[in-house]
PAPA-196051 format. One record per residue (C-alpha): y, x, z. Coordinates in steps of 0.1 Angstrom, whole numbers, padded with zeros to 4 digits, always signed. Layout:
# PAPA-196051
YXZ;...
This chain:
# PAPA-196051
+0064-0790-0002;+0101-0770-0003;+0091-0749+0025;+0061-0738+0001;+0076-0730-0026;+0103-0713-0005;+0072-0692+0009;+0065-0690-0031;+0095-0674-0043;+0101-0649-0014;+0063-0637-0017;+0071-0638-0057;+0106-0620-0052;+0091-0595-0025;+0064-0585-0053;+0087-0577-0079;+0111-0561-0060;+0081-0538-0047;+0073-0532-0083;+0103-0528-0094;+0109-0501-0065;+0078-0484-0073;+0084-0484-0109;+0120-0468-0106;+0106-0447-0080;+0080-0430-0102;+0103-0424-0132;+0128-0411-0108;+0101-0388-0095;+0099-0375-0131;+0133-0377-0142;+0143-0339-0126;+0124-0321-0155;+0151-0333-0180;+0174-0310-0161;+0155-0279-0155;+0161-0254-0183;+0136-0242-0206;+0142-0207-0196;+0132-0218-0158;+0113-0185-0144;+0099-0207-0114;+0098-0242-0101;+0092-0247-0067;+0087-0281-0056;+0083-0291-0017;+0085-0321+0005;+0082-0301+0034;+0100-0268+0027;+0134-0279+0042;+0112-0285+0078;+0111-0249+0102;+0083-0260+0118;+0058-0267+0089;+0029-0241+0092;+0001-0234+0069;-0026-0233+0085;-0011-0250+0114;+0000-0221+0134;-0001-0198+0104;+0020-0191+0080;+0054-0206+0075;+0061-0219+0041;+0097-0205+0048;+0089-0171+0055;+0074-0160+0019;+0095-0146-0004;+0115-0159-0031;+0105-0194-0014;+0126-0182+0018;+0154-0174-0007;+0155-0210-0018;+0154-0226+0013;+0183-0203+0022;+0204-0217-0003;+0193-0254+0010;+0206-0247+0043;+0245-0244+0034;+0241-0281+0033;+0247-0278+0064;+0278-0266+0062;+0293-0293+0051;+0289-0316+0083;+0300-0311+0121;+0268-0323+0128;+0240-0307+0110;+0213-0335+0118;+0234-0355+0093;+0221-0333+0063;+0188-0324+0081;+0181-0371+0081;+0196-0370+0046;+0169-0341+0034;+0137-0350+0058;+0107-0359+0037;+0121-0352+0007;+0104-0338-0027;+0127-0312-0037;+0129-0294-0068;+0141-0258-0067;+0144-0241-0100;+0148-0203-0109;+0170-0190-0137;+0191-0165-0149;+0230-0167-0143;+0256-0157-0170;+0250-0122-0149;+0221-0116-0159;+0212-0124-0125;+0184-0149-0106;+0197-0182-0089;+0185-0212-0079;+0192-0248-0090;+0182-0274-0064;+0176-0306-0071;+0176-0331-0037;+0169-0369-0047;+0186-0391-0029;+0181-0435-0031;+0212-0458-0035;+0213-0469-0007;+0219-0438+0015;+0249-0429+0028;+0267-0397+0004;+0304-0401+0018;+0298-0369+0043;+0289-0351+0007;+0316-0368-0015;+0346-0359+0007;+0333-0333+0033;+0350-0335+0068;+0342-0303+0085;+0360-0273+0091;+0334-0252+0086;+0342-0246+0048;+0367-0255+0026;+0357-0280-0001;+0379-0277-0037;+0363-0297-0067;+0372-0294-0111;+0361-0318-0138;+0335-0305-0170;+0325-0326-0192;+0336-0355-0172;+0315-0343-0143;+0334-0337-0111;+0314-0302-0096;+0328-0299-0059;+0328-0263-0054;+0323-0249-0014;+0341-0216+0000;+0348-0201+0037;+0372-0204+0055;+0384-0171+0040;+0378-0184+0007;+0352-0165-0007;+0329-0188-0034;+0293-0199-0013;+0281-0227-0036;+0287-0255-0058;+0268-0289-0064;+0274-0325-0078;+0256-0360-0088;+0237-0368-0112;+0212-0399-0121;+0204-0402-0078;+0200-0365-0077;+0224-0341-0053;+0222-0307-0076;+0236-0275-0058;+0231-0239-0069;+0252-0204-0060;+0261-0206-0093;+0285-0227-0110;+0277-0214-0145;+0242-0228-0139;+0257-0270-0131;+0282-0261-0159;+0252-0254-0182;+0229-0292-0167;+0260-0310-0170;+0264-0296-0210;+0226-0301-0218;+0227-0334-0201;+0256-0350-0225;+0240-0334-0252;+0225-0360-0276;+0199-0337-0293;+0185-0327-0259;+0149-0338-0260;+0152-0351-0220;+0110-0358-0220;+0097-0328-0224;+0090-0299-0200;+0070-0269-0205;+0053-0271-0167;+0023-0295-0162;+0042-0312-0139;+0020-0334-0108;+0037-0376-0105;+0027-0372-0068;+0061-0374-0045;+0038-0362-0018;+0033-0326-0023;+0037-0306+0004;+0040-0272-0021;+0038-0267-0061;+0046-0234-0077;+0050-0237-0112;+0057-0203-0131;+0062-0192-0167;+0044-0159-0170;+0059-0152-0208;+0094-0149-0191;+0084-0128-0162;+0061-0106-0191;+0096-0100-0207;+0111-0089-0178;+0086-0063-0167;+0080-0051-0200;+0123-0048-0208;+0136-0041-0176;+0108-0026-0146;+0077-0008-0159;+0072+0011-0195;+0046-0007-0211;+0028+0027-0226;+0028+0035-0184;+0014+0007-0167;-0015-0020-0170;+0003-0042-0152;+0011-0064-0183;-0023-0067-0187;-0028-0076-0156;-0007-0104-0166;-0020-0117-0195;-0051-0127-0168;-0024-0157-0160;-0022-0186-0180;+0011-0193-0198;+0023-0218-0170;+0007-0216-0138;+0004-0245-0119;-0003-0235-0082;+0000-0261-0056;-0010-0258-0018;-0048-0269-0016;-0057-0279+0024;-0095-0277+0020;-0093-0238+0012;-0058-0237+0036;-0077-0242+0072;-0074-0204+0083;-0056-0189+0052;-0027-0204+0032;-0041-0214+0000;-0025-0228-0035;-0051-0238-0062;-0049-0240-0097;-0072-0263-0116;-0079-0259-0152;-0049-0241-0167;-0054-0235-0203;-0050-0199-0209;-0050-0178-0240;-0081-0163-0255;-0069-0126-0258;-0075-0090-0242;-0101-0094-0213;-0097-0135-0208;-0114-0136-0242;-0142-0107-0228;-0147-0130-0197;-0143-0163-0207;-0172-0184-0202;-0192-0152-0180;-0205-0167-0152;-0181-0164-0123;-0198-0144-0091;-0183-0139-0053;-0171-0107-0046;-0200-0094-0016;-0193-0053-0028;-0165-0049+0004;-0188-0017+0017;-0175+0001-0014;-0140-0005-0008;-0120+0022+0013;-0094+0007+0038;-0068+0031+0024;-0067+0009-0008;-0034-0008-0014;-0042-0023-0047;-0076-0038-0059;-0090-0054-0085;-0122-0068-0098;-0141-0076-0135;-0169-0094-0135;-0195-0108-0157;-0231-0122-0156;-0238-0108-0193;-0234-0074-0197;-0245-0072-0234;-0219-0097-0243;-0192-0083-0221;-0196-0045-0238;-0193-0058-0272;-0162-0079-0263;-0144-0057-0247;-0149-0032-0278;-0133-0054-0303;-0114-0077-0277;-0094-0051-0257;-0102-0014-0270;-0100-0018-0308;-0060-0028-0293;-0052+0001-0274;-0025+0025-0279;-0016+0056-0300;-0022+0079-0269;-0054+0064-0263;-0069+0070-0296;-0063+0105-0296;-0078+0106-0265;-0106+0085-0279;-0107+0109-0305;-0112+0143-0287;-0139+0126-0267;-0160+0114-0297;-0146+0134-0323;-0136+0172-0312;-0164+0170-0278;-0191+0150-0297;-0197+0124-0269;-0204+0091-0280;-0193+0067-0250;-0218+0041-0256;-0239+0064-0231;-0215+0055-0203;-0225+0015-0207;-0264+0023-0202;-0272+0008-0174;-0237-0009-0163;-0238-0035-0139;-0221-0067-0135;-0186-0056-0125;-0160-0029-0122;-0142-0022-0091;-0106-0007-0094;-0088+0009-0061;-0051+0021-0060;-0048+0042-0026;-0013+0036-0007;+0008+0068-0009;+0004+0101+0013;+0026+0132+0008;-0003+0152-0011;-0012+0120-0034;+0015+0095-0044;-0010+0075-0064;-0043+0078-0058;-0072+0059-0077;-0107+0053-0080;-0126+0034-0105;-0162+0021-0095;-0190+0010-0120;-0221-0001-0109;-0256+0009-0121;-0282-0012-0127;-0315-0005-0103;-0334+0030-0117;-0306+0039-0143;-0295+0077-0138;-0267+0085-0153;-0260+0120-0139;-0275+0139-0163;-0250+0125-0195;-0223+0130-0170;-0227+0170-0158;-0234+0175-0196;-0199+0156-0208;-0184+0178-0180;-0196+0208-0196;-0187+0200-0228;-0150+0189-0224;-0138+0221-0195;-0113+0242-0207;-0110+0258-0173;-0120+0291-0159;-0137+0271-0127;-0171+0255-0130;-0168+0219-0137;-0193+0209-0110;-0188+0216-0072;-0211+0206-0048;-0198+0185-0019;-0215+0166+0012;-0245+0174-0010;-0231+0157-0043;-0219+0168-0073;-0183+0167-0085;-0180+0165-0120;-0145+0174-0137;-0142+0159-0168;-0110+0168-0190;-0106+0143-0208;-0069+0123-0203;-0077+0082-0196;-0113+0087-0197;-0120+0049-0173;-0089+0037-0199;-0112+0047-0229;-0142+0033-0217;-0129-0001-0203;-0093-0005-0208;-0056+0003-0205;-0060-0018-0169;-0076+0011-0157;-0050+0039-0168;-0034+0069-0147;-0063+0095-0149;-0047+0126-0167;-0080+0145-0159;-0115+0124-0145;-0131+0141-0113;-0168+0118-0112;-0196+0118-0087;-0225+0098-0090;-0238+0082-0052;-0263+0053-0044;-0263+0037-0076;-0230+0037-0085;-0205+0059-0103;-0172+0068-0092;-0144+0080-0109;-0108+0092-0094;-0077+0112-0105;-0079+0137-0078;-0106+0161-0064;-0095+0155-0031;-0089+0118-0033;-0126+0118-0045;-0140+0139-0014;-0118+0115+0008;-0140+0090-0004;-0170+0097-0001;-0164+0110+0037;-0152+0073+0042;-0177+0058+0029;-0198+0083+0053;-0178+0068+0079;-0179+0037+0072;-0142+0033+0067;-0147+0007+0045;-0137-0031+0040;-0168-0041+0052;-0166-0026+0084;-0127-0039+0094;-0134-0067+0114;-0100-0087+0103;-0106-0075+0060;-0138-0088+0065;-0131-0123+0082;-0101-0129+0057;-0127-0122+0024;-0154-0142+0040;-0131-0173+0041;-0114-0167+0005;-0140-0152-0018;-0149-0177-0041;-0166-0171-0074;-0141-0154-0101;-0142-0131-0135;-0109-0118-0122;-0098-0108-0087;-0065-0091-0075;-0061-0083-0039;-0029-0064-0030;-0021-0051+0009;+0016-0061+0013;+0017-0030+0037;-0001-0002+0019;+0012-0017-0017;+0049-0016-0008;+0060+0021-0016;+0041+0010-0051;+0068-0016-0053;+0097-0003-0041;+0112+0015-0069;+0104-0007-0093;+0095-0045-0088;+0111-0048-0049;+0146-0027-0064;+0149-0053-0096;+0144-0080-0071;+0169-0071-0045;+0193-0061-0076;+0192-0095-0093;+0188-0118-0066;+0212-0101-0038;+0180-0108-0013;+0163-0079+0010;+0124-0091+0002;+0109-0061+0016;+0107-0070+0050;+0099-0107+0052;+0064-0111+0038;+0042-0128+0065;+0010-0119+0051;-0008-0089+0053;-0027-0098+0021;-0025-0112-0010;-0053-0126-0031;-0057-0140-0064;-0086-0153-0081;-0096-0165-0115;-0128-0180-0132;-0125-0184-0167;-0143-0210-0187;-0142-0233-0216;-0100-0214-0222;-0095-0225-0191;-0084-0210-0161;-0097-0220-0122;-0075-0200-0099;-0066-0197-0062;-0038-0177-0045;-0047-0167-0010;-0019-0156+0015;-0035-0138+0051;-0030-0122+0083;-0056-0096+0094;-0060-0117+0127;-0046-0137+0156;-0023-0113+0174;-0035-0096+0208;-0026-0113+0237;+0001-0100+0260;-0025-0091+0281;-0035-0064+0253;-0012-0055+0229;+0006-0023+0234;-0006-0014+0268;-0021+0024+0278;-0060+0015+0292;-0079+0041+0309;-0109+0049+0289;-0123+0078+0305;-0117+0104+0332;-0135+0140+0339;-0128+0158+0366;-0129+0196+0350;-0140+0228+0378;-0120+0252+0355;-0083+0245+0337;-0085+0238+0297;-0064+0259+0275;-0053+0227+0251;-0059+0188+0254;-0093+0181+0248;-0103+0177+0208;-0114+0149+0192;-0145+0153+0172;-0170+0128+0156;-0206+0129+0168;-0234+0128+0140;-0254+0109+0171;-0229+0085+0180;-0211+0076+0146;-0181+0078+0172;-0152+0100+0182;-0159+0118+0215;-0139+0144+0229;-0149+0184+0231;-0132+0211+0256;-0123+0248+0254;-0113+0261+0288;-0095+0288+0300;-0123+0310+0303;-0132+0304+0268;-0160+0283+0272;-0167+0254+0249;-0184+0218+0266;-0191+0188+0259;-0188+0154+0280;-0224+0138+0292;-0225+0103+0297;-0226+0106+0337;-0191+0126+0334;-0201+0160+0339;-0200+0187+0312;-0224+0202+0290;-0221+0239+0277;-0220+0243+0240;-0212+0280+0236;-0194+0309+0253;-0164+0318+0223;-0154+0355+0221;-0114+0350+0223;-0087+0321+0225;-0084+0294+0205;-0064+0298+0177;-0070+0266+0157;-0078+0227+0158;-0119+0220+0158;-0122+0207+0126;-0151+0184+0114;-0167+0187+0077;-0198+0195+0064;-0196+0233+0061;-0234+0234+0053;-0237+0206+0029;-0267+0193+0046;-0253+0154+0050;-0242+0155+0087;-0207+0174+0102;-0203+0208+0117;-0173+0216+0143;-0155+0248+0128;-0131+0263+0147;-0115+0299+0150;-0105+0321+0177;-0083+0352+0177;-0114+0372+0172;-0144+0353+0153;-0142+0327+0132;-0170+0297+0144;-0192+0270+0127;-0214+0249+0150;-0243+0226+0138;-0255+0197+0159;-0287+0181+0144;-0300+0149+0156;-0325+0166+0180;-0295+0177+0198;-0306+0219+0190;-0274+0238+0185;-0270+0262+0151;-0241+0288+0160;-0230+0307+0130;-0202+0335+0134;-0178+0357+0112;-0153+0386+0120;-0123+0396+0093;-0128+0431+0074;-0116+0457+0102;-0122+0433+0127;-0087+0419+0125;-0070+0397+0146;-0070+0363+0136;-0032+0345+0138;-0044+0310+0121;-0072+0296+0110;-0068+0262+0085;-0093+0236+0067;-0078+0234+0026;-0063+0204+0013;-0060+0195-0028;-0084+0219-0032;-0106+0218-0068;-0134+0234-0060;-0155+0230-0026;-0158+0271-0020;-0122+0276-0011;-0129+0256+0023;-0105+0273+0051;-0073+0295+0048;-0073+0329+0075;-0043+0348+0083;-0047+0378+0100;-0023+0396+0122;-0008+0417+0094;+0000+0385+0074;-0031+0389+0049;-0051+0358+0035;-0084+0350+0034;-0107+0322+0024;-0137+0314+0042;-0158+0295+0013;-0195+0296+0032;-0208+0300+0073;-0233+0327+0064;-0206+0350+0041;-0175+0371+0052;-0137+0362+0046;-0126+0373+0015;-0091+0385+0011;-0066+0368-0013;-0037+0388-0015;-0035+0418-0032;-0008+0440-0018;+0005+0444+0018;+0003+0412+0043;+0034+0389+0042;+0058+0390+0073;+0069+0360+0096;+0049+0335+0077;+0053+0295+0086;+0023+0276+0091;+0006+0257+0081;+0001+0269+0048;+0001+0239+0022;-0029+0240-0005;-0026+0224-0040;-0047+0227-0074;-0021+0236-0109;-0037+0241-0144;-0068+0246-0131;-0064+0269-0103;-0057+0263-0063;-0030+0277-0048;-0013+0282-0016;+0024+0275-0005;+0032+0308+0014;+0066+0306+0027;+0087+0332+0051;+0112+0321+0079;+0134+0345+0057;+0136+0321+0031;+0111+0336+0008;+0087+0314-0013;+0056+0325-0032;+0024+0305-0048;-0001+0326-0040;-0035+0318-0068;-0066+0319-0058;-0071+0355-0073;-0038+0370-0055;-0015+0366-0085;+0020+0350-0078;+0031+0340-0108;+0069+0339-0120;+0097+0335-0110;+0079+0334-0074;+0084+0349-0058;+0115+0333-0046;+0148+0339-0019;+0164+0310-0008;+0184+0331+0007;+0186+0310+0039;+0163+0304+0072;+0137+0281+0073;+0115+0268+0105;+0087+0250+0084;+0072+0255+0051;+0081+0241+0018;+0058+0207+0012;+0036+0197-0019;+0043+0160-0033;+0017+0156-0065;+0018+0124-0091;-0015+0122-0109;+0000+0089-0131;+0025+0118-0141;+0009+0152-0138;+0038+0165-0118;+0041+0190-0086;+0070+0192-0068;+0077+0212-0042;+0101+0200-0010;+0111+0220+0018;+0141+0223+0040;+0165+0250+0053;+0171+0254+0093;+0209+0244+0086;+0197+0211+0074;+0195+0219+0030;+0172+0196+0017;+0155+0215-0015;+0135+0200-0043;+0120+0226-0070;+0092+0222-0096;+0064+0245-0101;+0082+0264-0124;+0111+0275-0095;+0138+0251-0111;+0158+0233-0083;+0157+0197-0092;+0177+0187-0062;+0195+0207-0031;+0215+0182-0008;+0231+0195+0026;+0219+0168+0054;+0247+0162+0082;+0249+0178+0112;+0266+0163+0140;+0258+0191+0161;+0262+0223+0150;+0232+0236+0170;+0212+0216+0158;+0179+0225+0135;+0160+0211+0108;+0122+0213+0102;+0092+0195+0089;+0065+0180+0111;+0034+0180+0089;+0001+0156+0097;-0026+0179+0106;-0049+0170+0079;-0019+0180+0052;-0015+0141+0041;+0018+0137+0051;+0050+0146+0064;+0087+0140+0083;+0118+0156+0084;+0130+0164+0123;+0166+0173+0138;+0161+0183+0171;+0186+0201+0196;+0186+0209+0233;+0174+0176+0247;+0174+0157+0221;+0153+0153+0186;+0160+0130+0156;+0134+0118+0132;+0144+0113+0098;+0126+0103+0065;+0120+0126+0035;+0155+0117+0020;+0172+0126+0053;+0177+0092+0072;+0175+0087+0103;+0150+0066+0114;+0153+0070+0149;+0169+0094+0180;+0147+0104+0213;+0173+0118+0241;+0170+0135+0277;+0144+0151+0269;+0132+0186+0290;+0152+0213+0277;+0124+0238+0261;+0098+0217+0272;+0093+0197+0243;+0067+0190+0211;+0071+0168+0186;+0040+0164+0162;+0032+0135+0134;+0001+0117+0130;-0008+0097+0097;-0038+0075+0094;-0025+0057+0067;+0005+0031+0056;+0019+0013+0081;-0001+0033+0110;+0018+0065+0110;+0029+0082+0153;+0050+0104+0163;+0040+0116+0196;+0068+0137+0219;+0061+0156+0251;+0087+0162+0273;+0079+0183+0301;+0041+0170+0315;+0045+0140+0300;+0038+0125+0263;+0056+0093+0248;+0039+0076+0213;+0063+0062+0190;+0059+0043+0158;+0081+0052+0126;+0107+0020+0135;+0114+0044+0169;+0095+0016+0188;+0073+0032+0219;+0041+0025+0216;+0025+0021+0248;+0040+0006+0281;+0047+0043+0303;+0041+0077+0292;+0011+0103+0288;+0000+0127+0314;-0003+0156+0294;+0006+0193+0304;-0006+0204+0265;+0008+0182+0235;-0021+0154+0231;-0045+0145+0202;-0049+0113+0187;-0071+0090+0166;-0071+0055+0153;-0100+0033+0149;-0087+0011+0119;-0111-0018+0125;-0099-0024+0159;-0064-0009+0156;-0064+0006+0181;-0053+0048+0191;-0074+0070+0213;-0049+0093+0230;-0070+0132+0244;-0051+0143+0270;-0050+0170+0305;-0035+0172+0336;-0037+0182+0373;-0070+0193+0360;-0090+0162+0348;-0092+0154+0310;-0081+0116+0301;-0091+0092+0273;-0065+0066+0270;-0062+0037+0244;-0034+0014+0228;-0043-0016+0211;-0009-0015+0184;-0017-0048+0163;
């Protein structure tokens, strides 16, 4: 009987003890919130962040690789400095839910406060009295609390910590710790209330709590100008307090955080989209591959969307937009309701990766319901709104492009998240209205559709979207690599200054996607991070493979040219022999004659639809004639040829980029330095300059549009710079004489969102010059000259989309960025037998080819060699890039053979 009572007593004791322990741990897990300040910007809770081997999904992304979270983990790792054996600290942290609170310090910087729970039975002696030679630990008392201050052996402050209610509280900022002590001792402080809707669970792999209003204040006052961006409107798509939790069912392939049911303010776009049926994004084939920032609005009831858009978004627009609206509706007399006729059920916005010609190209894609034709309405508006001498309508690829001189037209129609269009270039294509802020951007987009250079045809992006796309009213997707240039000057620069933390090279994912559906004033959201795909195996990655080899009876005069075939939809080589015969390779490794040219080639072979018939032709020039070769679907060839007036010899031939109207397609330079445009294959070239030709011209000759006219940047090696207008006029103060020697021309940098154009050039001696289009010098910097024999120049991509600086000497080439900072150096080149070319295929896909002697080596812009061996080449190689497969194709000629090589770069 006594034994039975003993058992009952023990069971009761364990039950009571277990209940007491459970109650203690439950209250204990929540008690951390009473120490977290109301001015906390971000709170991270995780029981896995201390584990450096924890990946989501399994084998995918390590939580510690994520920016900001990486910084928090770094700060936590400093605990290992307090003991000689790091395993002591690791054991103490294991499986604990640790809380990180990001707050501002007294010096207006940001720092984390870390809260580590511990049990009363755990030993903390190693923390209370550290015995280590790694650091020096001092202490001071603040309002009755002993705070330990950890310094390096050189007495440099590292971090501080103290104990409070079974929490170890750590921070790099002693000020933040003292603030916690001060608040915890304040009897008036309500210790049970927090602004965040926290989770009670201690089994928490990762939760992120985000205060939108504090971040909005930072963005609006310290990072961006409210009048210049729609970023703040995008922030308003978030709840005031966003609660994101690691969601394993959706993280089988890509790390996904879910935010189910956060209350959201009914204002702006949220009030427009609330209770509209969400849909899955499926029009991937409309988004070009060079998109850096993408967002989508989606709805079900178009009439309701337009009505609420007008009352909740457009009524609150800025004074600048109201002036533009007044111009459109009153001065021009156009009713904006016409744009909403047949409006589909989504809007797609693409901000393209920056390049040399356009720093911030943008597209707004508006779908139309079946049978809707807005083109007559758009054409009428273009004619009414134009203030230019040029026609507001031009033909391109069989379509019409309309120039509409109304500032911020997309923002007038759909709100300020669609800003950045000082004027709009509009086309209607296959049931979609396409708005662009630059004519070249629109033309490139139409070609991308034709070439299938879109997300749908990229294997990696397609796979990613297929896994993460969920029903949503709002979707935002960033390409980390392609959007980096947009963020570096503002967001990343601010973060790096305020956190003393370099984040730009640490991001572990290629894509970041935020999706939200709004229903009953709640936001149901997810945040997904994904890589493009699995890394290539060591047997394939960065290995040079021979794809095709042709034995030629006659020597070539240049490496094979890579041209796109209308018939196979892919690129193929074209050969030009020493006797000026053009050849196609055939499937049986022989060659088919295209035509006999009348002289040596002086240009690339360009692929464009010169005839406006919906297929590409080959356009080129010899020293005697201009050629256009058209191949139809039945392999029949039609050849047009034209000569210059008086049969002048041709020195230079170039496809124009950055032009307004399509009828300025090609630039021709004759032997006397005269400039011509070749506008149509059946018409003779038209001379531009009115007087004598220009001497010692530097090639290439960039083109750009300014004040409604096309301009050519004409640079002479003796330092004389001209802007030559399409009518031959040289606007003052040009010509400008820099009284210095140049080996490469000035380049143009255009910022559509600011409406500014600048010209950048460098002298042979290394003076980097930046001027505006009024000829005023904005900046002039002498770059270093470690070798007095070195020569500076600019290497431009053949499509004029980007450029880099070079410093070269007899046997060495130094690659520089646009500011003159060294990227890498290649030494021991063959003297007088080296050629450097720059190839731009988009952000992150930029390559350098350096021919030295009879071999060519490829590099990326970090100086890493592409491929495991040099390419045999008697001439500079031509290369192409297939984005969907991350492959470079290299076309070379050596030892009477033509070669096509490939290398997988990612």
